[in-house]
C-alpha positions as CSV (number, residue, x, y, z in Angstrom):
1,M,136.9,22.8,-164.5
2,A,136.1,26.5,-164.0
3,G,132.3,25.6,-164.5
4,D,132.4,23.1,-162.0
5,N,133.7,25.4,-159.4
6,E,131.2,28.1,-160.3
7,T,128.2,25.5,-160.1
8,Q,129.8,24.3,-156.7
9,G,130.1,27.9,-155.4
10,T,126.4,28.7,-156.7
11,A,125.0,25.6,-155.2
12,A,127.0,26.7,-151.6
13,A,125.3,29.9,-152.0
14,L,121.7,28.7,-152.3
15,D,122.0,26.0,-149.7
16,S,119.2,26.9,-147.1
17,T,121.0,25.0,-144.5
18,N,123.9,27.3,-144.7
19,P,123.5,29.9,-141.6
20,P,124.4,33.1,-144.1
21,Y,121.8,32.0,-146.4
22,M,119.0,34.8,-146.8
23,H,115.5,33.7,-148.1
24,P,114.2,36.3,-150.8
25,S,111.5,37.0,-148.3
26,E,113.2,38.1,-145.5
27,S,113.7,41.5,-144.9
28,A,115.2,44.1,-142.3
29,G,111.7,45.2,-141.1
30,I,111.0,41.7,-139.7
31,V,109.7,41.3,-136.0
32,L,110.9,38.1,-134.7
33,V,108.3,38.3,-131.6
34,P,104.4,39.7,-131.3
35,V,105.7,41.7,-128.3
36,T,108.6,44.2,-128.1
37,F,111.0,44.0,-125.3
38,D,110.5,47.3,-123.4
39,G,112.9,46.3,-120.3
40,T,110.7,43.9,-118.5
41,G,110.0,40.1,-119.1
42,Y,113.2,39.9,-120.5
43,R,113.7,35.9,-120.2
44,S,110.1,35.4,-122.0
45,W,111.1,38.0,-124.5
46,R,114.7,36.2,-125.0
47,R,113.5,32.6,-125.4
48,G,110.9,34.1,-128.3
49,V,113.7,35.7,-130.1
50,L,116.1,32.3,-129.8
51,K,113.4,30.3,-130.8
52,A,112.7,32.6,-133.8
53,L,116.3,32.6,-134.6
54,S,116.6,29.1,-134.7
55,V,113.7,28.7,-137.2
56,K,115.7,31.0,-139.6
57,N,118.9,29.1,-138.7
58,K,120.8,32.2,-137.5
59,V,121.2,31.7,-133.9
60,G,125.0,31.0,-135.0
61,F,125.0,35.1,-135.2
62,I,124.5,35.7,-131.8
63,T,126.7,33.0,-130.5
64,R,129.4,33.1,-132.8
65,K,129.2,29.6,-134.0
66,C,128.8,30.9,-137.4
67,K,132.1,32.5,-137.7
68,K,132.9,35.7,-139.9
69,P,135.0,34.7,-142.8
70,N,138.0,36.7,-143.5
71,V,138.3,39.8,-145.2
72,G,138.6,39.0,-148.9
73,E,136.8,36.0,-149.2
74,A,133.8,35.9,-151.1
75,S,131.5,34.7,-148.3
76,C,132.4,37.7,-146.4
77,E,129.9,40.3,-147.7
78,Q,127.3,37.8,-147.7
79,W,128.3,37.1,-143.9
80,A,128.0,40.7,-143.5
81,R,124.6,41.4,-145.0
82,C,123.2,38.5,-142.7
83,D,124.4,39.6,-139.7
84,D,123.5,43.2,-140.3
85,M,119.8,41.4,-141.0
86,V,119.8,39.6,-137.6
87,T,121.0,42.8,-135.9
88,S,117.9,44.6,-137.3
89,W,115.8,41.9,-136.4
90,I,116.4,42.1,-132.9
91,L,116.5,45.9,-132.9
92,N,113.0,45.4,-134.2
93,S,112.1,43.6,-131.4
94,L,113.3,46.1,-128.8
95,S,110.9,49.1,-128.0
96,K,112.0,52.3,-129.6
97,D,113.5,53.8,-126.6
98,L,115.4,50.6,-126.0
99,A,116.3,50.4,-129.5
100,D,117.7,53.8,-129.7
101,G,120.5,53.1,-127.1
102,F,121.6,50.3,-129.2
103,Q,121.9,51.7,-132.8
104,Y,125.6,51.6,-132.7
105,V,126.5,48.4,-131.8
106,S,128.9,46.5,-134.5
107,G,126.7,43.4,-134.9
108,A,124.4,40.7,-133.8
109,K,126.7,39.3,-131.0
110,E,127.8,42.5,-129.8
111,L,123.9,43.3,-129.6
112,W,123.0,40.2,-128.1
113,Q,125.7,40.1,-125.6
114,E,124.8,43.9,-124.6
115,L,121.2,42.8,-123.9
116,E,122.4,39.7,-122.0
117,D,125.1,42.0,-119.9
118,R,122.0,44.5,-118.8
119,Y,119.2,42.4,-118.4
120,D,119.7,38.7,-118.0
121,Q,120.9,39.3,-114.3
122,T,120.5,36.1,-112.1
123,N,120.3,37.6,-108.7
124,G,118.8,37.1,-105.1
125,A,116.0,40.0,-105.6
126,K,114.7,38.8,-108.8
127,L,114.4,35.0,-107.2
128,Y,112.7,36.8,-104.4
129,Q,110.4,38.9,-106.6
130,L,109.5,35.8,-108.6
131,Q,108.8,33.7,-105.3
132,K,106.6,36.5,-103.9
133,E,104.9,36.8,-107.4
134,I,104.1,33.1,-106.7
135,N,103.3,33.2,-103.4
136,D,101.0,36.3,-103.7
137,L,99.2,35.2,-106.9
138,N,95.4,34.7,-106.4
139,Q,92.7,33.9,-109.1
140,G,90.5,36.9,-108.9
141,T,88.9,37.4,-111.8
142,L,90.6,35.2,-114.4
143,D,89.3,32.0,-115.4
144,I,91.0,28.8,-114.3
145,T,92.8,28.4,-117.5
146,G,94.3,32.3,-117.4
147,Y,95.0,31.5,-113.6
148,Y,97.0,28.2,-114.6
149,N,98.6,30.0,-117.2
150,K,99.9,32.7,-115.3
151,M,101.0,30.7,-112.6
152,K,102.9,28.1,-115.1
153,K,104.7,31.3,-116.6
154,L,105.7,32.0,-113.4
155,W,107.1,28.6,-112.3
156,E,108.8,28.3,-115.5
157,E,110.4,31.7,-115.3
158,L,111.9,30.6,-111.7
159,N,112.8,27.1,-112.8
160,T,114.7,28.7,-115.4
161,L,116.5,31.4,-113.2
162,N,117.5,28.5,-111.0
163,A,118.8,26.8,-113.8
164,H,120.7,29.5,-114.6
165,A,122.2,30.3,-111.4
166,Q,123.3,26.9,-110.7
167,C,127.0,26.3,-111.8
168,G,129.9,24.0,-111.0
169,C,132.6,26.5,-110.7
170,Q,134.6,27.1,-107.3
171,C,133.2,30.3,-105.7
172,T,135.6,32.3,-103.6
173,C,133.7,35.4,-103.1
174,G,130.7,33.9,-101.2
175,A,128.0,34.8,-104.2
176,K,127.0,31.2,-104.9
177,A,126.3,30.8,-101.0
178,N,124.1,33.8,-101.1
179,M,122.1,32.8,-104.2
180,Y,121.6,29.2,-102.6
181,K,120.5,31.1,-99.6
182,A,118.1,33.3,-101.5
183,E,116.6,30.1,-103.2
């Protein structure tokens, strides 16, 4: 019987659909997205990181859907290694100046939450900025495809921001009314 349990444990550890599974080719030096985040274009960078983590089946480490096992459980060390790996990947996707400010976060979820708190701000100023960029956009020296791509990117960012700003909660401070006014 002990042999069966060992076989089942090994099979679970090697299951590539299990979020803590790490493929042998994955390393802490991997960069998730081609352009590092330097403080601008957060939503675009965020989207790329989320897609890359999804492909690697690691989004659960930043959303905490992949829960940390209790200390002492056999899978706890594997989970911690994987969480460190995801943290490293995200840090590698930041500019050196930004990454230096996040070196002491305790894990992937905390790092992601810090980034969200600092850079994922939905406010009237950001909405206004995007609307102004769309309004001021002209083709200039861009070919039609380049112009279309630039316009489409701005519209998609605006739509994402607008969708993010929508909520069903009861607002008592007036912020929700101000957001609608800004839109």
